[in-house]
mmCIF file as gemmi writes it, N, C-alpha and C atoms, coordinates in Angstrom:
data_model
loop_
_atom_site.group_PDB
_atom_site.id
_atom_site.type_symbol
_atom_site.label_atom_id
_atom_site.label_alt_id
_atom_site.label_comp_id
_atom_site.label_asym_id
_atom_site.label_entity_id
_atom_site.label_seq_id
_atom_site.pdbx_PDB_ins_code
_atom_site.Cartn_x
_atom_site.Cartn_y
_atom_site.Cartn_z
_atom_site.occupancy
_atom_site.B_iso_or_equiv
_atom_site.pdbx_formal_charge
_atom_site.auth_seq_id
_atom_site.auth_asym_id
_atom_site.pdbx_PDB_model_num
ATOM 1 N N . MET Axp A 1 ? -50.942 -37.845 -69.493 1 0 ? 1 A 1
ATOM 2 C CA . MET Axp A 1 ? -49.796 -39.281 -68.979 1 0 ? 1 A 1
ATOM 3 C C . MET Axp A 1 ? -50.74 -40.384 -69.958 1 0 ? 1 A 1
ATOM 4 N N . GLY Axp A 2 ? -49.559 -40.872 -70.112 1 0 ? 2 A 1
ATOM 5 C CA . GLY Axp A 2 ? -49.774 -42.6 -71.1 1 0 ? 2 A 1
ATOM 6 C C . GLY Axp A 2 ? -49.643 -43.446 -69.668 1 0 ? 2 A 1
ATOM 7 N N . LYS Axp A 3 ? -50.686 -44.766 -70.59 1 0 ? 3 A 1
ATOM 8 C CA . LYS Axp A 3 ? -50.844 -45.621 -69.102 1 0 ? 3 A 1
ATOM 9 C C . LYS Axp A 3 ? -49.668 -46.596 -68.542 1 0 ? 3 A 1
ATOM 10 N N . ASN Axp A 4 ? -48.27 -46.527 -68.972 1 0 ? 4 A 1
ATOM 11 C CA . ASN Axp A 4 ? -47.024 -46.823 -68.471 1 0 ? 4 A 1
ATOM 12 C C . ASN Axp A 4 ? -46.566 -45.977 -67.256 1 0 ? 4 A 1
ATOM 13 N N . GLU Axp A 5 ? -47.159 -44.182 -67.783 1 0 ? 5 A 1
ATOM 14 C CA . GLU Axp A 5 ? -47.195 -43.221 -67.01 1 0 ? 5 A 1
ATOM 15 C C . GLU Axp A 5 ? -47.7 -43.89 -65.88 1 0 ? 5 A 1
ATOM 16 N N . TRP Axp A 6 ? -48.829 -44.33 -66.258 1 0 ? 6 A 1
ATOM 17 C CA . TRP Axp A 6 ? -49.77 -43.661 -64.228 1 0 ? 6 A 1
ATOM 18 C C . TRP Axp A 6 ? -49.037 -45.022 -63.891 1 0 ? 6 A 1
ATOM 19 N N . LEU Axp A 7 ? -48.784 -46.335 -64.188 1 0 ? 7 A 1
ATOM 20 C CA . LEU Axp A 7 ? -47.686 -47.405 -63.762 1 0 ? 7 A 1
ATOM 21 C C . LEU Axp A 7 ? -47.006 -46.924 -62.731 1 0 ? 7 A 1
ATOM 22 N N . ASN Axp A 8 ? -46.345 -46.201 -63.566 1 0 ? 8 A 1
ATOM 23 C CA . ASN Axp A 8 ? -45.374 -45.709 -62.637 1 0 ? 8 A 1
ATOM 24 C C . ASN Axp A 8 ? -45.347 -45.119 -61.636 1 0 ? 8 A 1
ATOM 25 N N . ALA Axp A 9 ? -46.42 -44.227 -61.994 1 0 ? 9 A 1
ATOM 26 C CA . ALA Axp A 9 ? -46.516 -42.768 -61.208 1 0 ? 9 A 1
ATOM 27 C C . ALA Axp A 9 ? -47.334 -44.227 -59.391 1 0 ? 9 A 1
ATOM 28 N N . GLY Axp A 10 ? -48.146 -44.465 -60.122 1 0 ? 10 A 1
ATOM 29 C CA . GLY Axp A 10 ? -49.017 -45.398 -59.139 1 0 ? 10 A 1
ATOM 30 C C . GLY Axp A 10 ? -47.791 -46.537 -58.121 1 0 ? 10 A 1
ATOM 31 N N . HIS Axp A 11 ? -46.69 -47.299 -59.177 1 0 ? 11 A 1
ATOM 32 C CA . HIS Axp A 11 ? -45.777 -47.824 -57.944 1 0 ? 11 A 1
ATOM 33 C C . HIS Axp A 11 ? -44.96 -47.248 -57.451 1 0 ? 11 A 1
ATOM 34 N N . CYS Axp A 12 ? -44.222 -45.697 -57.678 1 0 ? 12 A 1
ATOM 35 C CA . CYS Axp A 12 ? -43.389 -44.709 -56.828 1 0 ? 12 A 1
ATOM 36 C C . CYS Axp A 12 ? -44.679 -44.46 -55.403 1 0 ? 12 A 1
ATOM 37 N N . TYR Axp A 13 ? -45.619 -44.194 -55.913 1 0 ? 13 A 1
ATOM 38 C CA . TYR Axp A 13 ? -46.884 -43.601 -55.308 1 0 ? 13 A 1
ATOM 39 C C . TYR Axp A 13 ? -46.458 -44.496 -54.019 1 0 ? 13 A 1
ATOM 40 N N . GLY Axp A 14 ? -46.728 -45.903 -53.867 1 0 ? 14 A 1
ATOM 41 C CA . GLY Axp A 14 ? -46.935 -47.084 -53.144 1 0 ? 14 A 1
ATOM 42 C C . GLY Axp A 14 ? -45.672 -47.382 -52.448 1 0 ? 14 A 1
ATOM 43 N N . GLN Axp A 15 ? -44.736 -47.458 -53.232 1 0 ? 15 A 1
ATOM 44 C CA . GLN Axp A 15 ? -43.362 -47.396 -52.553 1 0 ? 15 A 1
ATOM 45 C C . GLN Axp A 15 ? -42.951 -46.539 -51.208 1 0 ? 15 A 1
ATOM 46 N N . ILE Axp A 16 ? -43.164 -45.404 -51.786 1 0 ? 16 A 1
ATOM 47 C CA . ILE Axp A 16 ? -43.205 -44.093 -50.553 1 0 ? 16 A 1
ATOM 48 C C . ILE Axp A 16 ? -44.31 -43.879 -49.418 1 0 ? 16 A 1
ATOM 49 N N . GLU Axp A 17 ? -45.833 -44.564 -49.374 1 0 ? 17 A 1
ATOM 50 C CA . GLU Axp A 17 ? -46.699 -44.914 -49.06 1 0 ? 17 A 1
ATOM 51 C C . GLU Axp A 17 ? -46.263 -45.623 -48.644 1 0 ? 17 A 1
ATOM 52 N N . GLY Axp A 18 ? -45.738 -46.648 -48.509 1 0 ? 18 A 1
ATOM 53 C CA . GLY Axp A 18 ? -44.897 -48.44 -47.644 1 0 ? 18 A 1
ATOM 54 C C . GLY Axp A 18 ? -44.058 -48.257 -46.68 1 0 ? 18 A 1
ATOM 55 N N . VAL Axp A 19 ? -43.11 -47.454 -47.594 1 0 ? 19 A 1
ATOM 56 C CA . VAL Axp A 19 ? -41.625 -46.831 -46.39 1 0 ? 19 A 1
ATOM 57 C C . VAL Axp A 19 ? -42.273 -46.166 -45.006 1 0 ? 19 A 1
ATOM 58 N N . MET Axp A 20 ? -43.553 -44.932 -45.37 1 0 ? 20 A 1
ATOM 59 C CA . MET Axp A 20 ? -43.753 -44.347 -44.859 1 0 ? 20 A 1
ATOM 60 C C . MET Axp A 20 ? -44.747 -44.931 -43.673 1 0 ? 20 A 1
ATOM 61 N N . ASP Axp A 21 ? -45.264 -46.339 -44.036 1 0 ? 21 A 1
ATOM 62 C CA . ASP Axp A 21 ? -45.83 -47.465 -43.116 1 0 ? 21 A 1
ATOM 63 C C . ASP Axp A 21 ? -44.621 -48.284 -42.449 1 0 ? 21 A 1
ATOM 64 N N . MET Axp A 22 ? -44.136 -48.645 -43.219 1 0 ? 22 A 1
ATOM 65 C CA . MET Axp A 22 ? -42.833 -48.848 -42.401 1 0 ? 22 A 1
ATOM 66 C C . MET Axp A 22 ? -42.358 -48.5 -41.235 1 0 ? 22 A 1
ATOM 67 N N . LEU Axp A 23 ? -42.281 -47.348 -41.576 1 0 ? 23 A 1
ATOM 68 C CA . LEU Axp A 23 ? -41.891 -46.076 -39.868 1 0 ? 23 A 1
ATOM 69 C C . LEU Axp A 23 ? -42.351 -46.139 -39.112 1 0 ? 23 A 1
ATOM 70 N N . THR Axp A 24 ? -43.456 -45.851 -39.598 1 0 ? 24 A 1
ATOM 71 C CA . THR Axp A 24 ? -45.144 -45.298 -38.271 1 0 ? 24 A 1
ATOM 72 C C . THR Axp A 24 ? -44.507 -47.361 -36.956 1 0 ? 24 A 1
ATOM 73 N N . VAL Axp A 25 ? -44.485 -48.982 -38.094 1 0 ? 25 A 1
ATOM 74 C CA . VAL Axp A 25 ? -44.945 -49.202 -36.999 1 0 ? 25 A 1
ATOM 75 C C . VAL Axp A 25 ? -43.735 -50.02 -37.154 1 0 ? 25 A 1
ATOM 76 N N . TRP Axp A 26 ? -42.599 -49.494 -37.587 1 0 ? 26 A 1
ATOM 77 C CA . TRP Axp A 26 ? -41.056 -49.825 -37.011 1 0 ? 26 A 1
ATOM 78 C C . TRP Axp A 26 ? -40.916 -49.762 -35.254 1 0 ? 26 A 1
ATOM 79 N N . HIS Axp A 27 ? -41.098 -47.821 -35.393 1 0 ? 27 A 1
ATOM 80 C CA . HIS Axp A 27 ? -41.231 -46.664 -34.28 1 0 ? 27 A 1
ATOM 81 C C . HIS Axp A 27 ? -42.137 -46.9 -33.686 1 0 ? 27 A 1
ATOM 82 N N . ALA Axp A 28 ? -43.644 -47.661 -33.83 1 0 ? 28 A 1
ATOM 83 C CA . ALA Axp A 28 ? -44.487 -47.849 -32.668 1 0 ? 28 A 1
ATOM 84 C C . ALA Axp A 28 ? -43.496 -49.405 -31.89 1 0 ? 28 A 1
ATOM 85 N N . MET Axp A 29 ? -43.579 -50.269 -32.786 1 0 ? 29 A 1
ATOM 86 C CA . MET Axp A 29 ? -43.004 -51.243 -32.577 1 0 ? 29 A 1
ATOM 87 C C . MET Axp A 29 ? -41.565 -51.497 -31.449 1 0 ? 29 A 1
ATOM 88 N N . ASN Axp A 30 ? -40.943 -50.2 -31.38 1 0 ? 30 A 1
ATOM 89 C CA . ASN Axp A 30 ? -39.632 -50.011 -30.375 1 0 ? 30 A 1
ATOM 90 C C . ASN Axp A 30 ? -39.715 -48.848 -29.628 1 0 ? 30 A 1
ATOM 91 N N . GLY Axp A 31 ? -40.788 -48.701 -29.749 1 0 ? 31 A 1
ATOM 92 C CA . GLY Axp A 31 ? -41.241 -47.167 -28.685 1 0 ? 31 A 1
ATOM 93 C C . GLY Axp A 31 ? -40.585 -46.389 -28.869 1 0 ? 31 A 1
ATOM 94 N N . ILE Axp A 32 ? -40.575 -45.521 -30.205 1 0 ? 32 A 1
ATOM 95 C CA . ILE Axp A 32 ? -39.654 -44.288 -30.367 1 0 ? 32 A 1
ATOM 96 C C . ILE Axp A 32 ? -41.225 -43.942 -30.891 1 0 ? 32 A 1
ATOM 97 N N . GLY Axp A 33 ? -40.925 -42.068 -30.314 1 0 ? 33 A 1
ATOM 98 C CA . GLY Axp A 33 ? -41.664 -40.739 -30.822 1 0 ? 33 A 1
ATOM 99 C C . GLY Axp A 33 ? -41.08 -40.126 -31.516 1 0 ? 33 A 1
ATOM 100 N N . GLU Axp A 34 ? -41.2 -38.7 -31.52 1 0 ? 34 A 1
ATOM 101 C CA . GLU Axp A 34 ? -39.819 -38.038 -32.251 1 0 ? 34 A 1
ATOM 102 C C . GLU Axp A 34 ? -38.853 -38.04 -31.724 1 0 ? 34 A 1
ATOM 103 N N . ARG Axp A 35 ? -38.183 -38.773 -31.389 1 0 ? 35 A 1
ATOM 104 C CA . ARG Axp A 35 ? -36.427 -39.333 -31.005 1 0 ? 35 A 1
ATOM 105 C C . ARG Axp A 35 ? -36.592 -40.711 -31.257 1 0 ? 35 A 1
ATOM 106 N N . ALA Axp A 36 ? -35.27 -40.639 -31.853 1 0 ? 36 A 1
ATOM 107 C CA . ALA Axp A 36 ? -34.67 -41.564 -32.08 1 0 ? 36 A 1
ATOM 108 C C . ALA Axp A 36 ? -33.611 -42.114 -32.221 1 0 ? 36 A 1
ATOM 109 N N . ALA Axp A 37 ? -32.462 -42.883 -32.64 1 0 ? 37 A 1
ATOM 110 C CA . ALA Axp A 37 ? -31.024 -42.381 -33.103 1 0 ? 37 A 1
ATOM 111 C C . ALA Axp A 37 ? -30.988 -42.14 -34.368 1 0 ? 37 A 1
ATOM 112 N N . ASN Axp A 38 ? -30.07 -41.481 -33.933 1 0 ? 38 A 1
ATOM 113 C CA . ASN Axp A 38 ? -29.701 -40.494 -35.229 1 0 ? 38 A 1
ATOM 114 C C . ASN Axp A 38 ? -29.633 -40.305 -36.482 1 0 ? 38 A 1
ATOM 115 N N . GLY Axp A 39 ? -29.997 -40.4 -37.123 1 0 ? 39 A 1
ATOM 116 C CA . GLY Axp A 39 ? -29.533 -40.673 -38.842 1 0 ? 39 A 1
ATOM 117 C C . GLY Axp A 39 ? -31.008 -41.176 -39.257 1 0 ? 39 A 1
ATOM 118 N N . GLU Axp A 40 ? -31.937 -41.632 -38.172 1 0 ? 40 A 1
ATOM 119 C CA . GLU Axp A 40 ? -33.652 -42.109 -38.819 1 0 ? 40 A 1
ATOM 120 C C . GLU Axp A 40 ? -34.09 -41.316 -39.047 1 0 ? 40 A 1
ATOM 121 N N . ALA Axp A 41 ? -35.39 -41.886 -40.005 1 0 ? 41 A 1
ATOM 122 C CA . ALA Axp A 41 ? -35.926 -40.245 -40.124 1 0 ? 41 A 1
ATOM 123 C C . ALA Axp A 41 ? -37.71 -40.74 -39.195 1 0 ? 41 A 1
ATOM 124 N N . CYS Axp A 42 ? -38.256 -39.533 -39.027 1 0 ? 42 A 1
ATOM 125 C CA . CYS Axp A 42 ? -39.042 -38.991 -37.549 1 0 ? 42 A 1
ATOM 126 C C . CYS Axp A 42 ? -40.487 -38.49 -38.573 1 0 ? 42 A 1
ATOM 127 N N . VAL Axp A 43 ? -41.169 -39.226 -39.699 1 0 ? 43 A 1
ATOM 128 C CA . VAL Axp A 43 ? -42.073 -38.761 -40.511 1 0 ? 43 A 1
ATOM 129 C C . VAL Axp A 43 ? -43.262 -38.248 -39.841 1 0 ? 43 A 1
ATOM 130 N N . PRO Axp A 44 ? -43.454 -36.679 -39.635 1 0 ? 44 A 1
ATOM 131 C CA . PRO Axp A 44 ? -44.701 -36.588 -38.851 1 0 ? 44 A 1
ATOM 132 C C . PRO Axp A 44 ? -46.251 -37.124 -39.546 1 0 ? 44 A 1
ATOM 133 N N . GLY Axp A 45 ? -47.276 -37.607 -38.217 1 0 ? 45 A 1
ATOM 134 C CA . GLY Axp A 45 ? -48.385 -38.35 -38.299 1 0 ? 45 A 1
ATOM 135 C C . GLY Axp A 45 ? -49.152 -37.604 -39.913 1 0 ? 45 A 1
ATOM 136 N N . GLU Axp A 46 ? -48.955 -36.282 -39.39 1 0 ? 46 A 1
ATOM 137 C CA . GLU Axp A 46 ? -50.023 -35.899 -40.521 1 0 ? 46 A 1
ATOM 138 C C . GLU Axp A 46 ? -49.379 -35.411 -41.132 1 0 ? 46 A 1
ATOM 139 N N . VAL Axp A 47 ? -47.811 -35.728 -41.806 1 0 ? 47 A 1
ATOM 140 C CA . VAL Axp A 47 ? -47.889 -35.876 -43.463 1 0 ? 47 A 1
ATOM 141 C C . VAL Axp A 47 ? -48.373 -36.942 -44.412 1 0 ? 47 A 1
ATOM 142 N N . SER Axp A 48 ? -49.035 -35.957 -45.32 1 0 ? 48 A 1
ATOM 143 C CA . SER Axp A 48 ? -50.004 -37.17 -46.193 1 0 ? 48 A 1
ATOM 144 C C . SER Axp A 48 ? -48.844 -37.897 -47.098 1 0 ? 48 A 1
ATOM 145 N N . VAL Axp A 49 ? -49.307 -38.69 -47.88 1 0 ? 49 A 1
ATOM 146 C CA . VAL Axp A 49 ? -47.993 -39.272 -49.051 1 0 ? 49 A 1
ATOM 147 C C . VAL Axp A 49 ? -47.869 -38.355 -50.32 1 0 ? 49 A 1
ATOM 148 N N . ARG Axp A 50 ? -49.137 -37.739 -50.546 1 0 ? 50 A 1
ATOM 149 C CA . ARG Axp A 50 ? -48.816 -36.568 -51.518 1 0 ? 50 A 1
ATOM 150 C C . ARG Axp A 50 ? -47.811 -35.653 -50.404 1 0 ? 50 A 1
ATOM 151 N N . GLN Axp A 51 ? -47.771 -35.118 -49.597 1 0 ? 51 A 1
ATOM 152 C CA . GLN Axp A 51 ? -46.346 -34.77 -49.077 1 0 ? 51 A 1
ATOM 153 C C . GLN Axp A 51 ? -45.139 -34.8 -49.275 1 0 ? 51 A 1
ATOM 154 N N . GLY Axp A 52 ? -44.984 -36.653 -48.65 1 0 ? 52 A 1
ATOM 155 C CA . GLY Axp A 52 ? -43.77 -37.422 -48.531 1 0 ? 52 A 1
ATOM 156 C C . GLY Axp A 52 ? -43.656 -37.276 -50.541 1 0 ? 52 A 1
ATOM 157 N N . ALA Axp A 53 ? -44.546 -37.824 -51.002 1 0 ? 53 A 1
ATOM 158 C CA . ALA Axp A 53 ? -43.782 -37.42 -52.553 1 0 ? 53 A 1
ATOM 159 C C . ALA Axp A 53 ? -43.939 -36.688 -53.034 1 0 ? 53 A 1
ATOM 160 N N . LEU Axp A 54 ? -43.938 -35.422 -52.494 1 0 ? 54 A 1
ATOM 161 C CA . LEU Axp A 54 ? -42.927 -34.444 -52.61 1 0 ? 54 A 1
ATOM 162 C C . LEU Axp A 54 ? -41.514 -34.103 -52.416 1 0 ? 54 A 1
ATOM 163 N N . VAL Axp A 55 ? -41.568 -34.457 -51.132 1 0 ? 55 A 1
ATOM 164 C CA . VAL Axp A 55 ? -40.512 -34.957 -50.537 1 0 ? 55 A 1
ATOM 165 C C . VAL Axp A 55 ? -39.191 -35.507 -51.194 1 0 ? 55 A 1
ATOM 166 N N . VAL Axp A 56 ? -40.062 -36.78 -51.278 1 0 ? 56 A 1
ATOM 167 C CA . VAL Axp A 56 ? -38.753 -37.675 -52.194 1 0 ? 56 A 1
ATOM 168 C C . VAL Axp A 56 ? -38.444 -36.649 -53.55 1 0 ? 56 A 1
ATOM 169 N N . LEU Axp A 57 ? -39.592 -36.119 -54.295 1 0 ? 57 A 1
ATOM 170 C CA . LEU Axp A 57 ? -38.979 -35.58 -55.863 1 0 ? 57 A 1
ATOM 171 C C . LEU Axp A 57 ? -37.657 -34.568 -55.601 1 0 ? 57 A 1
ATOM 172 N N . LYS Axp A 58 ? -38.311 -33.667 -54.289 1 0 ? 58 A 1
ATOM 173 C CA . LYS Axp A 58 ? -37.423 -32.849 -54.385 1 0 ? 58 A 1
ATOM 174 C C . LYS Axp A 58 ? -35.615 -33.266 -54.182 1 0 ? 58 A 1
ATOM 175 N N . TYR Axp A 59 ? -35.492 -34.282 -52.816 1 0 ? 59 A 1
ATOM 176 C CA . TYR Axp A 59 ? -34.843 -35.028 -52.481 1 0 ? 59 A 1
ATOM 177 C C . TYR Axp A 59 ? -34.124 -35.707 -53.797 1 0 ? 59 A 1
ATOM 178 N N . LEU Axp A 60 ? -34.59 -36.088 -54.495 1 0 ? 60 A 1
ATOM 179 C CA . LEU Axp A 60 ? -34.153 -36.749 -55.876 1 0 ? 60 A 1
ATOM 180 C C . LEU Axp A 60 ? -33.252 -35.6 -56.965 1 0 ? 60 A 1
ATOM 181 N N . ASP Axp A 61 ? -34.032 -34.704 -56.897 1 0 ? 61 A 1
ATOM 182 C CA . ASP Axp A 61 ? -33.775 -33.474 -57.805 1 0 ? 61 A 1
ATOM 183 C C . ASP Axp A 61 ? -32.538 -33.018 -57.579 1 0 ? 61 A 1
ATOM 184 N N . ALA Axp A 62 ? -32.633 -33.167 -55.922 1 0 ? 62 A 1
ATOM 185 C CA . ALA Axp A 62 ? -31.363 -32.213 -55.04 1 0 ? 62 A 1
ATOM 186 C C . ALA Axp A 62 ? -29.642 -33.622 -55.18 1 0 ? 62 A 1
ATOM 187 N N . HIS Axp A 63 ? -30.243 -34.868 -55.599 1 0 ? 63 A 1
ATOM 188 C CA . HIS Axp A 63 ? -28.908 -35.61 -55.866 1 0 ? 63 A 1
ATOM 189 C C . HIS Axp A 63 ? -29.279 -36.739 -56.431 1 0 ? 63 A 1
ATOM 190 N N . PRO Axp A 64 ? -29.225 -36.473 -57.656 1 0 ? 64 A 1
ATOM 191 C CA . PRO Axp A 64 ? -28.559 -37.094 -59.286 1 0 ? 64 A 1
ATOM 192 C C . PRO Axp A 64 ? -28.357 -38.051 -58.701 1 0 ? 64 A 1
ATOM 193 N N . GLU Axp A 65 ? -26.879 -38.04 -58.468 1 0 ? 65 A 1
ATOM 194 C CA . GLU Axp A 65 ? -26.006 -39.149 -58.114 1 0 ? 65 A 1
ATOM 195 C C . GLU Axp A 65 ? -26.528 -40.573 -57.769 1 0 ? 65 A 1
ATOM 196 N N . LYS Axp A 66 ? -27.842 -40.071 -56.958 1 0 ? 66 A 1
ATOM 197 C CA . LYS Axp A 66 ? -28.063 -41.557 -55.996 1 0 ? 66 A 1
ATOM 198 C C . LYS Axp A 66 ? -29.416 -41.86 -56.982 1 0 ? 66 A 1
ATOM 199 N N . LEU Axp A 67 ? -29.032 -42.153 -58.315 1 0 ? 67 A 1
ATOM 200 C CA . LEU Axp A 67 ? -30.348 -42.589 -59.106 1 0 ? 67 A 1
ATOM 201 C C . LEU Axp A 67 ? -30.475 -43.762 -58.403 1 0 ? 67 A 1
ATOM 202 N N . HIS Axp A 68 ? -29.072 -44.103 -59.3 1 0 ? 68 A 1
ATOM 203 C CA . HIS Axp A 68 ? -29.108 -46.013 -59.556 1 0 ? 68 A 1
ATOM 204 C C . HIS Axp A 68 ? -29.009 -46.605 -58.223 1 0 ? 68 A 1
ATOM 205 N N . LEU Axp A 69 ? -29.349 -45.657 -56.902 1 0 ? 69 A 1
ATOM 206 C CA . LEU Axp A 69 ? -29.874 -46.739 -56.03 1 0 ? 69 A 1
ATOM 207 C C . LEU Axp A 69 ? -30.928 -47.093 -55.559 1 0 ? 69 A 1
ATOM 208 N N . LEU Axp A 70 ? -31.501 -48.282 -55.107 1 0 ? 70 A 1
ATOM 209 C CA . LEU Axp A 70 ? -32.635 -49.217 -54.769 1 0 ? 70 A 1
ATOM 210 C C . LEU Axp A 70 ? -34.07 -47.985 -53.882 1 0 ? 70 A 1
ATOM 211 N N . GLY Axp A 71 ? -34.478 -47.768 -54.74 1 0 ? 71 A 1
ATOM 212 C CA . GLY Axp A 71 ? -35.832 -46.924 -54.758 1 0 ? 71 A 1
ATOM 213 C C . GLY Axp A 71 ? -36.225 -46.994 -52.765 1 0 ? 71 A 1
ATOM 214 N N . SER Axp A 72 ? -36.353 -47.831 -52.573 1 0 ? 72 A 1
ATOM 215 C CA . SER Axp A 72 ? -36.843 -47.294 -50.708 1 0 ? 72 A 1
ATOM 216 C C . SER Axp A 72 ? -35.934 -46.699 -50.069 1 0 ? 72 A 1
ATOM 217 N N . ASN Axp A 73 ? -34.086 -47.23 -50.209 1 0 ? 73 A 1
ATOM 218 C CA . ASN Axp A 73 ? -33.5 -46.534 -49.619 1 0 ? 73 A 1
ATOM 219 C C . ASN Axp A 73 ? -33.596 -44.958 -50.209 1 0 ? 73 A 1
ATOM 220 N N . LEU Axp A 74 ? -33.443 -44.097 -51.541 1 0 ? 74 A 1
ATOM 221 C CA . LEU Axp A 74 ? -34.149 -43.214 -51.458 1 0 ? 74 A 1
ATOM 222 C C . LEU Axp A 74 ? -34.799 -42.502 -51.226 1 0 ? 74 A 1
ATOM 223 N N . ILE Axp A 75 ? -35.8 -43.52 -51.079 1 0 ? 75 A 1
ATOM 224 C CA . ILE Axp A 75 ? -37.008 -42.371 -50.286 1 0 ? 75 A 1
ATOM 225 C C . ILE Axp A 75 ? -36.682 -42.751 -48.586 1 0 ? 75 A 1
ATOM 226 N N . ARG Axp A 76 ? -36.456 -43.416 -48.131 1 0 ? 76 A 1
ATOM 227 C CA . ARG Axp A 76 ? -35.512 -43.367 -46.354 1 0 ? 76 A 1
ATOM 228 C C . ARG Axp A 76 ? -34.513 -42.075 -46.711 1 0 ? 76 A 1
ATOM 229 N N . PHE Axp A 77 ? -33.57 -41.721 -47.462 1 0 ? 77 A 1
ATOM 230 C CA . PHE Axp A 77 ? -33.023 -41.33 -46.985 1 0 ? 77 A 1
ATOM 231 C C . PHE Axp A 77 ? -33.475 -40.158 -47.201 1 0 ? 77 A 1
ATOM 232 N N . ALA Axp A 78 ? -34.179 -39.734 -47.793 1 0 ? 78 A 1
ATOM 233 C CA . ALA Axp A 78 ? -35.233 -38.504 -48.364 1 0 ? 78 A 1
ATOM 234 C C . ALA Axp A 78 ? -35.772 -38.09 -46.784 1 0 ? 78 A 1
ATOM 235 N N . PHE Axp A 79 ? -36.894 -38.8 -46.836 1 0 ? 79 A 1
ATOM 236 C CA . PHE Axp A 79 ? -37.645 -39.047 -45.227 1 0 ? 79 A 1
ATOM 237 C C . PHE Axp A 79 ? -36.24 -37.979 -43.972 1 0 ? 79 A 1
ATOM 238 N N . GLN Axp A 80 ? -34.584 -39.174 -44.38 1 0 ? 80 A 1
ATOM 239 C CA . GLN Axp A 80 ? -33.758 -38.399 -43.003 1 0 ? 80 A 1
ATOM 240 C C . GLN Axp A 80 ? -33.609 -37.645 -43.206 1 0 ? 80 A 1
ATOM 241 N N . GLU Axp A 81 ? -33.581 -36.436 -44.503 1 0 ? 81 A 1
ATOM 242 C CA . GLU Axp A 81 ? -33.008 -35.825 -44.132 1 0 ? 81 A 1
ATOM 243 C C . GLU Axp A 81 ? -33.825 -34.168 -44.405 1 0 ? 81 A 1
ATOM 244 N N . ALA Axp A 82 ? -35.016 -34.961 -45.105 1 0 ? 82 A 1
ATOM 245 C CA . ALA Axp A 82 ? -36.886 -33.92 -44.632 1 0 ? 82 A 1
ATOM 246 C C . ALA Axp A 82 ? -37.15 -33.617 -42.79 1 0 ? 82 A 1
ATOM 247 N N . TYR Axp A 83 ? -37.332 -35.215 -42.424 1 0 ? 83 A 1
ATOM 248 C CA . TYR Axp A 83 ? -37.673 -35.153 -41.037 1 0 ? 83 A 1
ATOM 249 C C . TYR Axp A 83 ? -36.512 -36.292 -40.294 1 0 ? 83 A 1
ATOM 250 N N . PRO Axp A 84 ? -35.5 -35.769 -39.464 1 0 ? 84 A 1
ATOM 251 C CA . PRO Axp A 84 ? -34.532 -36.097 -38.711 1 0 ? 84 A 1
ATOM 252 C C . PRO Axp A 84 ? -35.464 -36.19 -37.707 1 0 ? 84 A 1
ATOM 253 N N . CYS Axp A 85 ? -35.02 -37.597 -36.255 1 0 ? 85 A 1
ATOM 254 C CA . CYS Axp A 85 ? -35.137 -37.455 -35.412 1 0 ? 85 A 1
ATOM 255 C C . CYS Axp A 85 ? -34.938 -36.797 -34.221 1 0 ? 85 A 1
ATOM 256 N N . LYS Axp A 86 ? -35.524 -36.227 -33.697 1 0 ? 86 A 1
ATOM 257 C CA . LYS Axp A 86 ? -34.451 -35.466 -32.562 1 0 ? 86 A 1
ATOM 258 C C . LYS Axp A 86 ? -34.214 -36.479 -31.351 1 0 ? 86 A 1
ATOM 259 N N . GLU Axp A 87 ? -32.604 -35.509 -31.33 1 0 ? 87 A 1
ATOM 260 C CA . GLU Axp A 87 ? -31.87 -36.53 -30.328 1 0 ? 87 A 1
ATOM 261 C C . GLU Axp A 87 ? -32.091 -36.147 -28.874 1 0 ? 87 A 1
């Protein structure tokens, strides 16, 4: 990979980690465990950022019509699909 590809990969990785951290903090602040409103994402704590990245890549491959959307929204949508909260 060239320098720009490494920078882009690092940026993507950082966004995924940021969304995962944001979900963890948001759930903790609101007293939400694995149960939340339908449509929310409940990423298990043992999921690594690498695993999260694989989930996002799979989602992007399956939904190319959404690639124009904001990256953080795409990440959230991928997690909502892969790790929906229990009702």
